[in-house]
N, C-alpha and C positions, 0 to 999 in steps of 0.2 A: 330825410331818410325814413322809410317805413320799416318798422320792426315786423318780424314774421308773426303773423296772427296765429292763434292756437285754434285747434278743433276742440271746442269746449264740450261737445257732446256728439256721439255717433250712434245712431240707432240701427245701423246695418250690422246685425249681430253675426251674420255668417261670413263677414270679412275676416281674413287672417289677422289683420292688425287691430281688430276690435277686442278689447278685454274690458268687461264690465261697463259697457256703454261709453268707453273712452278709446280714442284712436291712439295707437302706440307706434305708428309709422313716424320716422324722423320728420318727414314732410310729405304732404300729399300734393297732387296736381288736380286742379279743377279744370274740366275739359274745354273743348273748343267752342262751338256755338251754343251748346247747352251746358248748364251748370252741374254736370255729373262729376262724381269723384272718380277720376281716371286711375286712381291708385287701388281701387277695390280689387281684392284678390281672394279667392277661396283656396284653402290649403288644409291639409290634414292636421297641421300643428299651428299654434299661435305664433305670430311673428312680431317683430319690433321689440323695443325696449319697454318692459313693463313698468318702469319707473318714470317714464317721460311721456308727456302729452304731445300728440302730433301737432305739427304746424302746417300752415298753408305755404308751401314752397313756391308755387306758381298758380296763377289764375289766368286762363286763356279765354275767359268769357268777357270780352271787351264791352259788351252791352250791359254789364252789371254796374250799378252806381258805386259799388265798393272797389271797383277795379281801377288802379292807378298804375299805368304803364306795365301791366302784366302782373302786378302784385296786389294782394288782398289788403285793403285798408279798412275793413270792418272793425270799428273800435272795440267791440266786445268779443271778437273771435267769431267762429262760425259753428253752425249745427249741420251735421250731415244726417240724412234720413233716406227714406225710400219714396220714390214716386213711381208707382206701379212696381215693376221688378228691378228698377235701376236705382243705384245710389246717387243721391242728389244733394247739392249744397242748398239747404233750406233757408239760408240767409240771403240768397240771391234776390235782388230787387232790380228790375229793369230800369235803365235810364229813361 
């Protein structure tokens, strides 16, 4: 059984779930073919629980070496940042 991995850092400051470089969504989804954070959302207020670090609820990037049956198995959690103007899982490593 894999435990839900944490988002240990998020550099996407304009996301509603980002507070002080930390993800506060209960769980994020990392996208289909590309390792983008599909949970990214802009909103006029901050969202999520400010006392909890976000986790990786699902990873749909099957070509990532950390993906095990749709779950993130990165042993140290993940880092989310920007690639161009898109939020991306920077922990992604292609198989």
